[in-house]
C-alpha positions as CSV (number, residue, x, y, z in Angstrom):
1,M,-7.2,60.6,200.9
2,Y,-6.0,64.3,200.1
3,S,-2.9,64.4,202.5
4,R,-1.8,61.1,201.0
5,S,-2.3,62.2,197.6
6,Y,-0.5,65.0,198.3
7,S,2.6,63.5,200.3
8,K,2.8,61.5,197.3
9,N,3.1,64.6,194.5
10,R,5.7,66.0,197.2
11,Q,7.7,63.2,196.9
12,R,7.7,62.8,192.9
13,L,8.8,66.3,192.8
14,A,11.9,65.9,195.2
15,Y,13.4,63.8,192.7
16,P,13.9,66.1,190.0
17,R,15.9,68.7,192.9
18,K,17.9,65.8,194.1
19,W,18.9,64.7,190.5
20,G,19.7,68.8,189.7
21,A,21.6,69.1,192.6
22,L,23.7,65.5,191.7
23,L,24.3,66.8,188.1
24,R,25.9,70.2,189.5
25,W,28.2,68.3,191.9
26,L,29.1,66.0,189.1
27,T,29.9,69.6,186.6
28,V,32.4,70.6,189.1
29,L,34.2,67.3,189.5
30,L,34.6,66.9,185.7
31,S,35.8,70.1,186.0
32,A,38.5,70.1,188.8
33,W,39.5,66.6,186.9
34,H,40.1,68.2,183.8
35,G,42.1,70.9,185.4
36,P,41.7,74.8,184.3
37,V,42.6,76.1,180.9
38,Q,46.5,76.3,180.8
39,A,48.1,80.1,179.9
40,D,50.3,78.1,177.4
41,E,47.2,76.7,175.1
42,Y,47.1,80.2,174.0
43,Q,49.5,82.1,171.8
44,S,50.5,85.3,173.4
45,V,49.9,88.1,172.4
46,D,53.3,89.6,172.5
47,S,54.6,86.9,170.3
48,I,52.6,88.1,167.7
49,Y,53.8,91.8,168.4
50,A,56.9,90.5,168.0
51,A,56.6,88.6,164.7
52,A,54.9,91.7,163.3
53,R,57.7,94.1,164.6
54,N,61.1,91.6,163.6
55,F,59.3,91.6,160.0
56,I,59.0,95.4,159.5
57,S,62.6,95.9,161.2
58,E,64.1,93.5,158.3
59,Q,62.4,94.9,155.3
60,L,63.7,98.3,156.6
61,Q,67.2,97.2,156.3
62,N,67.0,97.6,152.5
63,L,66.4,101.6,152.9
64,P,68.9,103.7,150.9
65,A,71.7,105.3,152.8
66,S,70.4,108.3,153.3
67,A,67.9,107.2,155.6
68,A,70.3,107.1,158.6
69,R,68.2,108.1,161.3
70,P,66.4,105.9,163.6
71,V,63.3,104.1,162.3
72,Q,60.4,104.1,164.3
73,V,58.2,101.2,164.3
74,Q,54.5,101.1,166.0
75,V,52.6,98.0,166.6
76,G,48.9,98.9,167.3
77,T,47.2,97.0,170.1
78,L,45.4,93.6,169.8
79,D,41.9,92.9,171.5
80,P,43.3,91.5,175.0
81,R,40.6,89.1,175.0
82,L,42.0,87.3,171.6
83,R,42.3,83.4,172.2
84,L,44.2,81.8,169.0
85,A,45.8,78.7,169.6
86,A,49.4,78.4,170.3
87,C,51.6,77.8,167.4
88,E,53.9,74.8,167.5
89,I,56.0,76.1,164.9
90,P,57.3,79.5,164.3
91,L,55.3,82.0,163.5
92,E,55.6,83.8,159.7
93,A,54.7,87.1,159.3
94,F,54.3,88.9,155.5
95,L,52.8,91.7,154.0
96,P,49.6,91.6,152.2
97,A,49.0,92.2,149.0
98,G,49.4,95.9,147.7
99,G,50.8,96.3,151.2
100,Q,54.1,98.9,151.9
101,S,56.5,98.8,154.6
102,Q,56.3,102.4,155.6
103,G,53.4,104.5,156.9
104,N,50.0,103.2,158.5
105,T,50.7,99.7,157.1
106,T,48.9,96.0,158.0
107,V,51.2,93.2,158.6
108,G,49.8,89.9,158.7
109,V,50.8,87.0,161.4
110,R,49.8,83.5,160.5
111,C,50.3,79.9,162.0
112,Q,50.9,76.9,159.5
113,G,50.9,74.5,162.0
114,A,48.5,71.6,163.4
115,R,46.1,74.3,164.7
116,P,46.4,77.3,161.6
117,W,44.9,80.6,162.2
118,L,45.7,84.1,160.4
119,L,45.4,87.8,161.9
120,Y,46.3,91.0,160.6
121,V,48.2,93.2,163.0
122,P,48.3,97.5,162.2
123,V,51.6,99.0,162.0
124,V,52.8,102.5,161.8
125,V,56.4,103.0,160.5
126,K,58.5,106.3,160.5
127,A,62.0,105.9,158.5
128,F,63.7,109.2,158.3
129,S,65.3,110.4,155.9
130,D,68.0,113.7,154.8
131,V,66.0,115.7,152.1
132,L,66.5,118.7,150.8
133,V,63.7,121.2,150.6
134,A,63.3,124.8,149.3
135,T,64.1,127.8,151.7
136,H,62.4,130.0,150.1
137,A,59.5,130.0,146.9
138,L,60.8,129.6,143.7
139,A,59.3,130.5,140.6
140,R,59.2,128.3,137.4
141,G,62.5,128.4,135.7
142,A,64.7,129.4,138.9
143,Q,68.5,128.2,138.3
144,I,68.9,126.4,142.1
145,S,72.2,127.8,144.1
146,A,73.4,126.7,147.5
147,S,71.6,129.2,149.0
148,D,68.1,128.0,147.8
149,L,68.1,124.5,149.9
150,K,68.6,122.6,153.1
151,P,68.4,119.3,154.4
152,V,65.8,118.3,156.6
153,A,64.7,115.0,157.8
154,L,61.4,113.9,156.7
155,D,59.6,110.9,157.3
156,M,60.4,108.9,154.1
157,A,56.7,107.6,153.8
158,N,55.3,111.5,152.8
159,L,58.2,111.7,150.3
160,P,58.3,111.7,146.4
161,A,59.3,108.8,144.9
162,D,62.5,110.9,143.3
163,Y,63.4,112.5,146.2
164,L,67.4,114.0,146.2
165,S,69.7,114.4,149.0
166,D,72.8,115.3,147.3
167,P,73.1,118.9,147.0
168,Q,75.1,118.3,143.6
169,Q,71.8,117.0,142.0
170,V,70.4,120.3,142.5
171,I,72.7,123.1,142.3
172,G,72.7,124.5,139.0
173,K,69.8,123.0,137.7
174,T,66.4,124.7,137.1
175,L,62.8,124.3,137.8
176,K,60.0,122.8,135.6
177,R,57.3,124.4,138.2
178,P,57.1,126.6,140.9
179,L,58.3,124.9,144.3
180,S,57.0,126.4,147.5
181,S,59.1,126.8,150.9
182,G,60.0,123.6,152.5
183,G,59.0,122.0,149.3
184,V,61.4,118.7,148.4
185,F,63.1,118.7,145.4
186,G,62.4,115.8,143.1
187,A,64.6,114.9,140.1
188,S,61.4,115.2,138.1
189,L,61.1,119.1,139.1
190,L,64.5,119.7,137.6
191,E,66.4,119.9,134.6
192,A,69.8,120.8,133.5
193,P,69.8,124.6,132.3
194,R,69.6,125.4,128.4
195,I,72.8,126.9,127.4
196,V,71.8,127.0,123.9
197,R,68.6,128.3,122.8
198,R,67.1,127.4,119.1
199,D,67.9,130.1,116.5
200,Q,71.0,131.1,118.3
201,Q,74.3,131.7,116.6
202,V,76.8,129.6,118.1
203,T,80.1,128.5,117.5
204,L,81.2,124.9,116.0
205,L,84.2,123.5,117.2
206,A,85.7,120.5,115.6
207,E,89.2,118.7,116.6
208,D,91.0,116.2,115.3
209,A,94.9,115.4,115.6
210,G,95.5,118.6,117.7
211,I,94.1,121.0,115.0
212,E,91.1,122.9,116.2
213,V,89.0,124.7,113.7
214,R,86.1,126.9,114.7
215,M,83.2,127.7,112.4
216,G,79.5,129.8,112.8
217,G,76.4,128.1,113.2
218,Q,72.6,128.3,114.0
219,A,71.1,126.0,116.7
220,L,68.2,124.2,115.6
221,S,67.2,123.6,119.0
222,D,67.5,124.1,122.5
223,G,70.4,122.4,124.3
224,E,71.6,121.4,127.8
225,Q,74.9,120.7,128.7
226,G,76.2,117.4,127.1
227,Q,73.1,117.0,125.0
228,V,73.3,116.4,121.5
229,I,71.6,118.9,118.9
230,R,71.0,119.3,115.3
231,V,73.2,122.5,113.9
232,R,73.4,124.1,110.8
233,N,76.7,125.5,109.3
234,T,76.5,128.9,108.2
235,L,78.7,129.0,105.5
236,S,78.0,125.5,104.1
237,K,74.1,125.7,105.6
238,R,75.0,121.7,106.1
239,V,72.8,120.2,109.1
240,V,75.3,118.5,111.2
241,E,74.7,117.2,114.6
242,G,77.0,118.0,117.9
243,I,77.2,118.0,121.5
244,V,76.6,121.2,123.7
245,T,79.9,122.0,125.6
246,A,79.6,125.1,126.8
247,P,77.3,128.2,126.5
248,G,77.0,128.8,122.8
249,V,79.7,126.1,121.7
250,V,78.6,122.8,119.9
251,K,81.5,120.4,119.3
252,V,81.0,118.2,116.2
253,R,83.1,116.0,114.2
254,M,85.2,116.9,111.6
């Protein structure tokens, strides 16, 4: 009795094993029937890199003419296990809100097709420009000469917005603040030299129809070349406005 019962139990236990083996075979057959996942079902990482790189290259076409040196664009590495659906339309790249096209930045790449996705690619952009820097430390009020500056190629991402590259924009100007050796000359650092000082005795020059009249006057404010200032006529005590044309000379109307 015991042996018969034991035999029936063994038969009952054998059925699950047979069904399990059968299910495994069915799984293999179904997998073979559907075939392996094709590589072209996923968006290639290289195409994502290319979209980000091309976008940055287009942005850099608007660089100023002084940035004549080669531009370096380094696209960061994405996870090689990345699996994004292949996009049936061209990828779209863009700068996120507040993004920039130079320095350490991020470029958004997205697919707006039937299976949309979006990711952000880290990019390092180095665009070099010839800028003028100080050859040595300069004190506040120093008047700049040709020996005080030299051109150097620097990454534009690290430059002030008002950097200068034309020596004619610097030579003859004076510094508003001290500048260390290697410091970049910017427009906000410079001012035209004051060739007329307040309370200085100046010459008032008036011209009309070839007639030139010179009078004495007193400057009521400092003045740069070409600047309009107020001057008091020494004889009449009348206050007039004139243009500073040379050191100690203010041209007024007749």
